[in-house]
C-alpha positions, 0 to 999 in steps of 0.5 A: 054693107053696115059699116060695123059689118065693115070692120068686123070683114077687115079684123077677120081678114088681117088676123087670117093672113097674119096666121098665114104669114106665121105658118109660112114662117113657121113651116117653110123659112126659105121660101118666106126669106126669098119672098121678103128678099123678092118684095125688098130688092125692088124697093131699095132701088136709086132714086127712091123716095127715103121711106121707101127705102126704108121700108125695104131694109126692114121688109130684108131678111138680115143677112146671115154670115158665118166664118172667114171660108164662108160665103154667104149663101146661108145655106148650112142655117 
């Protein structure tokens, strides 16, 4: 396979992945949040390298807290 053809396939695959991620984020925000949590939690365990834990912190969604009566389940947002 020619190198330029391989590069073209890689670029198209990246474009498709980014597009699927944007659509998933817009159409299924709760599923996207759960997926990000599921990916980040195993990377945050003790004994993992610092660079891997930093990556997990970037992947994990931002915590949303409410008022003093809120339990933090993010059921309203």
